[in-house]
C-alpha positions as CSV (number, residue, x, y, z in Angstrom):
1,M,-0.1,0.1,0.0
2,R,2.9,2.2,0.8
3,S,4.2,2.0,-2.8
4,V,0.7,2.8,-4.1
5,I,0.2,5.8,-2.1
6,F,3.6,7.0,-3.1
7,K,3.0,6.6,-6.6
8,K,-0.4,8.6,-6.2
9,L,1.5,11.4,-4.4
10,K,4.1,11.3,-7.2
11,E,1.2,11.9,-9.8
12,A,-0.1,14.8,-7.8
13,L,3.2,16.5,-7.4
14,V,3.6,16.3,-11.1
15,S,0.3,18.1,-11.8
16,V,0.5,20.6,-9.2
17,L,4.3,21.3,-9.6
18,P,4.3,23.3,-12.9
19,I,1.7,25.7,-11.6
20,V,3.8,26.2,-8.4
21,L,7.0,27.1,-10.5
22,I,5.1,29.4,-12.8
23,V,3.9,31.3,-9.8
24,L,7.4,31.6,-8.2
25,V,9.0,32.4,-11.6
26,L,6.1,35.4,-12.1
27,N,6.7,36.6,-8.4
28,F,10.2,37.7,-9.2
29,T,9.2,39.5,-12.4
30,P,7.8,43.1,-12.4
31,L,4.7,41.7,-13.4
32,V,3.5,40.4,-10.3
33,N,4.0,41.4,-6.9
34,M,3.0,39.1,-3.8
35,Q,3.4,39.6,-0.1
36,L,5.5,37.0,1.6
37,S,2.7,36.0,3.7
38,E,0.6,35.0,0.6
39,L,3.6,33.2,-0.9
40,V,4.0,31.2,2.1
41,A,0.6,30.3,2.3
42,F,0.6,29.6,-1.3
43,L,3.5,27.1,-1.0
44,I,1.6,25.5,2.1
45,S,-1.4,25.1,0.2
46,A,0.3,23.6,-2.8
47,A,1.9,20.9,-0.6
48,L,-1.8,20.1,1.1
49,L,-3.1,20.0,-2.3
50,I,-0.7,17.4,-3.5
51,V,-1.5,15.3,-0.5
52,G,-5.2,15.7,-1.2
53,I,-5.1,14.7,-5.0
54,G,-3.0,11.8,-4.2
55,L,-5.2,10.4,-1.4
56,F,-8.3,11.4,-3.5
57,N,-7.0,9.5,-6.5
58,L,-6.0,6.4,-4.3
59,G,-9.5,6.8,-2.7
60,A,-11.1,6.7,-6.2
61,D,-9.0,3.6,-7.2
62,L,-10.1,1.7,-4.3
63,A,-13.7,2.4,-3.9
64,M,-15.3,4.7,-6.6
65,T,-14.0,2.5,-10.0
66,P,-14.8,-0.9,-8.3
67,M,-18.2,0.4,-6.8
68,G,-19.0,1.7,-10.6
69,E,-18.2,-1.8,-12.0
70,H,-20.0,-3.7,-9.7
71,I,-23.2,-1.7,-9.8
72,G,-23.1,-1.9,-13.7
73,S,-22.6,-6.0,-14.0
74,G,-24.7,-6.4,-11.0
75,L,-27.6,-4.6,-12.1
76,T,-27.3,-6.0,-15.8
77,K,-27.4,-9.3,-14.6
78,T,-30.8,-8.7,-12.9
79,K,-32.2,-8.3,-16.6
80,S,-34.5,-5.5,-15.1
81,L,-34.2,-2.5,-17.1
82,A,-36.3,-0.2,-14.7
83,L,-34.1,-1.3,-12.2
84,L,-31.0,-0.6,-14.1
85,L,-32.1,3.1,-15.1
86,S,-33.6,4.1,-11.9
87,V,-30.1,3.2,-10.1
88,S,-28.3,5.0,-12.7
89,F,-30.2,8.0,-12.2
90,G,-29.6,7.8,-8.4
91,M,-25.9,7.3,-8.7
92,G,-25.5,9.8,-11.0
93,L,-27.3,12.3,-9.0
94,L,-25.2,11.3,-5.9
95,I,-21.9,10.7,-7.2
96,T,-22.3,14.5,-8.8
97,V,-23.0,15.7,-5.5
98,A,-19.7,14.4,-4.3
99,E,-17.5,16.1,-6.8
100,P,-14.7,18.1,-5.6
101,D,-14.6,20.4,-8.9
102,L,-18.5,21.1,-8.9
103,T,-18.3,22.3,-4.9
104,V,-15.3,24.7,-6.0
105,L,-17.3,26.1,-8.8
106,A,-20.6,26.3,-6.4
107,N,-18.8,27.9,-3.6
108,Q,-17.6,30.6,-6.2
109,V,-20.9,31.5,-7.4
110,K,-22.7,31.5,-4.3
111,D,-23.8,35.1,-4.2
112,I,-25.8,34.2,-7.6
113,M,-27.7,31.3,-6.4
114,S,-27.5,28.8,-3.6
115,S,-24.5,26.5,-3.9
116,T,-26.8,23.7,-2.8
117,A,-29.4,24.6,-5.5
118,L,-26.9,24.7,-8.2
119,I,-25.1,21.2,-7.1
120,V,-28.5,19.5,-7.0
121,T,-29.5,20.7,-10.3
122,V,-26.4,19.6,-11.9
123,G,-26.6,16.3,-10.0
124,V,-30.2,15.8,-11.7
125,G,-28.8,16.8,-15.1
126,V,-26.0,14.2,-14.8
127,G,-28.6,11.5,-13.3
128,I,-31.0,12.0,-16.3
129,F,-28.0,11.8,-18.9
130,L,-26.3,9.1,-17.4
131,L,-29.8,7.1,-17.8
132,L,-29.7,8.1,-21.4
133,A,-26.2,7.1,-21.7
134,V,-27.1,3.5,-20.1
135,I,-30.1,3.4,-22.6
136,K,-27.5,4.3,-25.5
137,I,-25.4,0.9,-24.2
138,V,-28.5,-1.5,-23.8
139,F,-29.8,-0.4,-27.2
140,R,-26.6,0.1,-29.2
141,V,-27.5,3.5,-30.1
142,Q,-25.0,5.9,-32.0
143,L,-23.3,8.2,-29.7
144,S,-23.1,11.0,-32.7
145,G,-26.8,11.3,-33.4
146,M,-27.8,11.4,-29.4
147,L,-25.0,14.1,-29.4
148,M,-26.2,16.1,-32.3
149,F,-29.7,16.2,-30.7
150,S,-28.5,17.2,-27.5
151,Y,-26.3,20.0,-28.6
152,A,-29.1,21.2,-30.9
153,A,-31.7,21.3,-27.9
154,L,-28.7,23.1,-25.7
155,F,-28.0,25.9,-28.2
156,A,-32.1,26.4,-28.5
157,M,-32.1,27.2,-24.7
158,C,-29.3,29.2,-25.2
159,S,-31.2,31.3,-27.7
160,M,-34.4,31.4,-25.2
161,L,-32.2,32.6,-22.4
162,I,-30.8,35.2,-24.6
163,I,-34.4,36.6,-25.6
164,N,-35.6,36.5,-22.2
165,G,-32.6,38.4,-20.8
166,G,-30.6,35.9,-19.1
167,E,-27.6,35.5,-21.1
168,A,-25.3,35.9,-18.3
169,L,-25.6,32.6,-16.9
170,I,-24.8,30.9,-20.3
171,P,-20.8,30.8,-19.5
172,L,-21.6,29.4,-15.9
173,A,-23.7,26.6,-17.6
174,F,-21.1,25.6,-20.2
175,D,-18.5,25.9,-17.1
176,S,-20.9,23.5,-14.9
177,G,-20.8,20.7,-17.8
178,G,-16.7,20.8,-17.9
179,V,-16.3,20.7,-14.0
180,T,-18.9,17.9,-13.3
181,T,-16.8,15.5,-15.3
182,G,-13.9,15.6,-12.7
183,P,-12.0,13.3,-11.0
184,I,-14.8,11.4,-8.9
185,T,-17.4,11.4,-11.7
186,V,-15.1,10.0,-14.6
187,P,-13.8,6.8,-13.0
188,F,-17.3,6.0,-11.6
189,I,-19.2,6.7,-14.7
190,M,-16.5,5.0,-16.9
191,A,-16.7,2.0,-14.9
192,L,-20.4,1.8,-14.8
193,G,-20.4,1.9,-18.5
194,V,-17.5,-0.9,-18.7
195,G,-19.5,-3.3,-16.3
196,I,-22.4,-2.8,-18.2
197,A,-21.0,-3.0,-22.0
198,S,-19.1,-6.2,-20.8
199,S,-22.0,-7.9,-19.3
200,I,-24.4,-7.0,-22.2
201,G,-21.5,-8.2,-24.4
202,G,-21.7,-7.7,-28.3
203,R,-19.3,-7.3,-30.9
204,N,-18.8,-3.6,-30.4
205,S,-18.6,-3.9,-26.4
206,G,-15.5,-1.9,-26.1
207,E,-16.9,1.1,-28.2
208,N,-20.2,1.0,-26.6
209,S,-18.8,1.5,-23.0
210,F,-17.2,5.0,-24.2
211,G,-19.6,8.2,-24.5
212,L,-21.0,8.1,-21.1
213,I,-18.9,11.1,-20.3
214,A,-19.6,13.0,-23.4
215,L,-23.6,12.7,-22.4
216,C,-23.1,13.4,-18.8
217,S,-21.1,16.6,-19.7
218,V,-24.3,17.9,-21.6
219,G,-27.1,17.0,-19.0
220,P,-25.3,19.9,-16.4
221,M,-25.4,22.6,-19.1
222,L,-29.3,22.2,-20.0
223,A,-30.0,21.7,-16.4
224,V,-28.3,25.1,-15.4
225,L,-29.7,26.8,-18.4
226,L,-33.3,25.8,-17.2
227,L,-32.3,27.1,-13.8
228,G,-31.3,30.3,-15.4
229,S,-34.8,30.6,-17.3
230,L,-36.3,30.8,-13.9
231,V,-33.9,33.5,-12.4
232,D,-34.3,37.0,-13.4
233,G,-31.0,37.8,-15.6
234,Q,-31.2,41.5,-15.0
235,T,-30.6,41.5,-11.3
236,L,-27.6,39.1,-11.1
237,S,-24.4,40.4,-9.7
238,F,-21.3,38.8,-8.8
239,T,-18.6,39.8,-6.1
240,P,-15.7,37.7,-6.2
241,D,-14.8,36.3,-2.6
242,Y,-11.1,35.0,-2.9
243,E,-9.8,36.8,0.6
244,Q,-7.3,34.3,2.4
245,D,-7.9,33.6,6.4
246,I,-4.9,31.6,7.1
247,S,-5.1,32.4,10.9
248,G,-5.7,29.4,13.4
249,A,-9.3,30.2,13.6
250,G,-9.8,30.7,9.9
251,I,-7.9,27.3,9.1
252,I,-10.0,25.1,11.8
253,S,-13.2,26.7,10.5
254,T,-12.3,25.9,6.8
255,L,-11.5,22.4,7.8
256,L,-14.8,21.7,9.9
257,H,-16.9,23.1,7.4
258,T,-15.3,21.3,4.4
259,A,-15.5,18.0,6.4
260,G,-19.1,18.6,7.1
261,E,-20.1,19.1,3.5
262,V,-17.8,16.0,2.5
263,A,-19.3,13.7,5.0
264,M,-22.8,14.3,3.5
265,A,-22.0,14.2,0.0
266,L,-19.8,10.8,0.8
267,G,-22.5,9.6,3.1
268,L,-25.2,9.6,0.4
269,I,-23.3,7.4,-1.9
270,V,-22.3,5.0,0.5
271,L,-25.9,4.7,2.0
272,F,-27.0,4.2,-1.7
273,F,-24.3,1.5,-2.2
274,V,-25.1,-0.3,0.9
275,I,-28.6,-0.8,0.2
276,L,-27.8,-2.1,-3.5
277,E,-25.3,-4.3,-1.6
278,I,-27.5,-5.8,0.8
279,A,-30.3,-6.2,-2.0
280,I,-28.4,-7.4,-5.0
281,L,-24.8,-7.2,-5.4
282,K,-23.9,-9.3,-2.2
283,L,-20.1,-8.8,-2.6
284,P,-17.5,-10.6,-0.6
285,K,-16.1,-9.5,2.5
286,K,-12.8,-8.8,1.2
287,K,-13.9,-6.4,-1.6
288,L,-16.1,-4.5,0.9
289,V,-13.4,-3.9,3.1
290,Q,-11.2,-2.4,0.3
291,I,-14.1,-0.3,-0.7
292,A,-14.4,1.1,2.8
293,V,-10.8,1.6,3.1
294,G,-10.9,3.6,-0.4
295,I,-13.9,5.6,1.1
296,G,-11.8,6.7,4.0
297,Y,-8.9,7.9,1.8
298,T,-11.5,9.8,-0.7
299,F,-13.0,11.6,2.4
300,L,-9.7,12.4,3.7
301,G,-8.2,13.5,0.2
302,L,-11.4,15.5,-0.3
303,V,-11.2,17.4,2.8
304,I,-7.6,18.5,2.4
305,F,-8.1,19.4,-1.2
306,L,-10.9,21.7,-0.7
307,S,-9.4,23.4,2.1
308,A,-6.0,23.9,0.4
309,V,-7.9,25.3,-2.4
310,K,-9.6,27.6,-0.4
311,L,-6.9,28.9,1.7
312,G,-4.4,29.4,-0.8
313,F,-4.5,28.5,-4.6
314,M,-7.9,30.2,-5.5
315,P,-6.7,33.7,-4.0
316,V,-3.1,33.7,-5.6
317,G,-4.9,32.7,-8.8
318,Y,-7.3,35.7,-8.7
319,K,-4.5,38.2,-7.5
320,L,-2.2,37.0,-10.6
321,G,-5.3,37.6,-13.0
322,V,-5.9,41.2,-11.5
323,Q,-1.9,42.0,-11.7
324,L,-1.2,40.4,-15.0
325,A,-4.1,42.1,-16.6
326,E,-2.2,45.2,-16.5
327,K,-0.2,44.0,-19.5
328,P,-2.5,42.3,-21.6
329,V,-0.1,41.1,-24.1
330,A,1.7,39.5,-21.4
331,I,-1.2,37.6,-19.9
332,V,-2.1,36.2,-23.3
333,I,1.0,34.6,-23.5
334,I,1.4,33.4,-20.0
335,S,-2.3,32.0,-19.9
336,F,-1.1,30.0,-23.4
337,V,2.0,28.6,-21.3
338,I,-0.2,27.9,-18.1
339,G,-2.7,26.0,-20.2
340,M,-0.1,23.8,-21.8
341,L,1.6,22.9,-18.6
342,V,-1.8,22.1,-17.0
343,V,-2.9,19.6,-19.6
344,L,0.6,18.0,-19.7
345,A,0.7,17.6,-15.7
346,E,-2.8,15.9,-15.7
347,P,-2.2,12.3,-15.0
348,A,-5.5,11.5,-16.7
349,V,-4.3,13.1,-20.1
350,H,-1.3,10.3,-20.2
351,V,-4.0,7.4,-19.6
352,L,-6.0,8.9,-22.6
353,N,-2.9,9.0,-24.7
354,R,-1.9,5.5,-24.2
355,Q,-5.6,4.6,-24.6
356,V,-5.4,5.9,-28.2
357,E,-2.4,5.0,-29.3
358,Q,-3.6,1.2,-28.2
359,I,-6.9,1.6,-30.0
360,T,-5.4,3.3,-33.4
361,E,-2.4,0.5,-33.3
362,G,0.4,3.2,-33.3
363,T,-1.2,5.4,-36.0
364,V,-1.9,8.4,-33.5
365,S,1.3,8.3,-31.3
366,R,1.5,9.5,-27.7
367,R,3.5,12.2,-28.6
368,S,1.1,13.5,-31.2
369,M,-1.6,13.3,-28.9
370,T,0.2,15.3,-26.5
371,V,1.3,18.1,-28.7
372,A,-2.0,18.1,-29.8
373,L,-3.9,18.4,-26.5
374,C,-1.3,20.9,-25.2
375,C,-1.8,23.2,-28.2
376,G,-5.4,22.7,-27.9
377,V,-6.0,23.6,-24.3
378,G,-3.4,26.4,-24.2
379,I,-5.0,28.0,-27.3
380,S,-8.3,28.0,-25.5
381,I,-7.3,29.3,-22.4
382,C,-5.7,32.0,-24.6
383,L,-8.7,32.5,-26.7
384,S,-10.7,33.1,-23.3
385,I,-8.4,35.8,-22.2
386,I,-8.8,37.4,-25.3
387,R,-12.4,37.2,-25.1
388,I,-12.2,39.0,-21.8
389,I,-10.1,41.7,-23.2
390,L,-12.2,42.2,-26.3
391,D,-15.7,41.7,-24.2
392,F,-18.0,39.7,-26.6
393,N,-20.3,36.5,-26.1
394,I,-18.8,33.2,-25.7
395,L,-21.1,31.7,-28.3
396,Y,-19.1,33.2,-30.8
397,Y,-16.2,30.4,-29.6
398,L,-18.7,27.8,-28.7
399,I,-21.2,27.7,-31.4
400,P,-18.7,27.4,-34.0
401,G,-16.4,24.8,-32.1
402,Y,-19.1,22.4,-31.5
403,L,-20.4,22.5,-35.0
404,I,-16.8,21.9,-36.1
405,S,-16.8,18.8,-33.4
406,L,-19.8,17.1,-34.7
407,G,-19.1,18.0,-38.2
408,L,-16.0,15.9,-37.7
409,S,-17.9,12.9,-36.1
410,F,-18.8,12.2,-39.9
411,F,-15.3,11.7,-41.0
412,V,-13.9,9.8,-38.4
413,P,-14.5,6.3,-36.8
414,R,-17.2,6.2,-34.0
415,M,-14.4,5.5,-31.6
416,Y,-12.5,8.5,-31.8
417,T,-15.6,10.6,-31.4
418,A,-16.4,8.7,-28.3
419,I,-12.8,9.2,-27.0
420,A,-12.7,12.8,-28.2
421,F,-16.2,13.9,-26.2
422,D,-15.2,11.8,-23.3
423,S,-11.7,13.3,-23.0
424,G,-13.4,17.0,-22.5
425,G,-13.6,16.0,-18.9
426,V,-10.3,14.8,-18.5
427,A,-8.5,18.0,-20.0
428,S,-10.7,20.2,-17.4
429,G,-9.2,18.9,-14.4
430,P,-8.9,20.0,-10.7
431,L,-6.4,23.1,-11.6
432,T,-8.6,24.4,-14.3
433,S,-11.6,25.2,-11.7
434,T,-9.1,25.7,-8.8
435,F,-6.6,28.1,-10.3
436,I,-7.4,29.1,-14.0
437,L,-11.0,30.1,-13.5
438,P,-10.2,32.6,-10.5
439,L,-7.3,33.8,-12.7
440,A,-9.8,34.6,-15.5
441,V,-12.3,36.3,-13.0
442,G,-9.2,38.3,-11.7
443,A,-8.2,39.5,-15.1
444,C,-12.0,40.2,-16.0
445,V,-12.3,42.4,-12.8
446,A,-9.0,44.5,-13.9
447,L,-10.2,44.7,-17.4
448,Q,-13.9,44.9,-17.4
449,G,-15.2,45.2,-14.1
450,Q,-17.0,43.3,-11.7
451,E,-20.4,44.0,-13.5
452,K,-18.8,41.6,-16.4
453,I,-17.8,38.8,-14.3
454,L,-20.8,36.4,-15.5
455,T,-20.6,37.1,-19.0
456,D,-16.6,37.2,-19.4
457,G,-15.0,35.8,-16.5
458,F,-16.7,32.5,-16.8
459,G,-16.6,30.4,-19.8
460,V,-12.8,29.1,-19.5
461,V,-13.6,26.0,-18.1
462,A,-16.1,25.4,-21.1
463,M,-13.4,26.3,-23.7
464,V,-10.8,23.9,-22.0
465,A,-13.3,20.9,-22.2
466,L,-14.0,21.9,-26.0
467,A,-10.4,21.6,-27.0
468,P,-10.2,17.8,-26.9
469,L,-13.2,17.3,-28.8
470,I,-11.6,19.2,-31.8
471,T,-8.1,18.1,-31.5
472,I,-8.6,14.4,-31.0
473,Q,-11.0,14.2,-33.7
474,L,-8.5,15.9,-36.1
475,L,-5.9,13.5,-35.2
476,G,-8.6,10.6,-36.1
477,F,-9.5,12.4,-39.4
478,R,-5.5,12.5,-40.1
479,A,-4.9,8.6,-39.2
480,V,-7.9,7.9,-41.6
481,M,-6.6,9.8,-44.5
482,T,-3.1,8.4,-43.8
483,R,-4.4,5.1,-44.0
484,R,-6.5,5.8,-47.3
485,I,-3.3,7.4,-49.0
486,T,-1.1,4.7,-48.1
487,K,-3.5,2.0,-49.4
488,K,-4.1,4.0,-52.8
489,L,-0.4,4.7,-53.2
490,A,0.3,0.9,-52.7
491,L,-2.4,-0.1,-55.3
492,K,-0.8,2.4,-57.5
493,R,2.6,0.9,-57.5
494,I,1.1,-2.5,-57.9
495,L,-1.0,-1.4,-61.1
496,A,2.2,0.5,-62.4
497,A,4.4,-2.7,-61.9
498,D,6.4,-3.5,-65.0
499,D,5.1,-7.2,-65.9
500,E,9.0,-8.2,-67.1
501,Q,9.8,-7.7,-63.5
502,I,7.6,-10.9,-62.8
503,I,9.6,-13.9,-62.1
504,D,8.0,-17.0,-63.7
505,F,9.1,-20.0,-61.5
506,M,7.3,-22.5,-63.6
């Protein structure tokens, strides 16, 4: 177990270290001026963040992924579609409530709407679309068709919201789709899909297991847009609250409050799983002990992670955004570098790269995947900062971006499309909502004022989640075209061969 913990801590260190180095380097330039107490708090928070992410990822491996697989395969064996769908909805709702990235986002916008209302709304959206994703696996429905219908409904809802004067919530809605598919939701939902697909079987069971994350990303967007239609968009105002309280009382208060929220969120999941275990699953005692230990690691990791984010990481990200905004050219360049390093440091990205290389039999290498994702995410954050500087609607990015993504799905194998849309949640990892989003909000406050935070400051997570949809499918398109050209050239050489060069052995 020690070696496993050490491995998880090492992965977390690699994830957090690039951001820490960037902050330290910037602090010694004229662009940024941080107080010593702020810098010390940031470094301590970074160390705690590493521990929290490491323990949380270990807990997810020991508990969340096995729970998803066992629930998926166990419910499928009951041959009750109604039971499978109802449990999928319930688990989608509860697993989203425990998502740390969503909690971070909800706490940042609590002045606009209740954080509980936002989390529950997003959870319902995930539950409904996880139910639809299970239907996709059971009845072998094509993912591209479901995505096109879903995004058509999504942009139709955006149009209605604009007409009703609630366009300020559109960036927040798209951000909610990016943060929902975070480190706790992704392993559980993917494991659930694998468990169902493997039990059902079929020639394309591996392909059918993909696409759940893609659909579950749409649900929160639609749900938040629907919630936004019930709110008077003209009265919405956002006041950023990223003040540091590193006093003893402040730290204890943050830890206790976070522990209570995490205990309630995980408690619902555990209670639901216990009911399923007694009624249906009946797993061996050894497996239950492993899951219990994993839940303990998950709880401890979440408490440390969320506390460290609130105490040190988010305030520094916000202050960097405010100070760097004084030099627009500098913040555009630095945001591109930060975007590249964030996705390069994300452990899940390396897992995705290996997966694509295996599926494509080396046609798309890990190196080309890494370069494409780094450039894609770097450009997406860079474009988000440019949008803040120029002050225009995020739909000018999102509508062409999703049209390109959905259009590419007609020209690449279905596996590429499923992996591309699933990987949006992989790219928008913990560092996006805890560091890059506050940085964008800080830049918006400095450049456009607080009244523009909702429309301009938010949306960066959505842009990060959009990048892999295009880059991975472009790589798939290149692989398909390369294969076709190679075949044509080989056939052309055969047809153009000189008959006299053929040796007759008869």
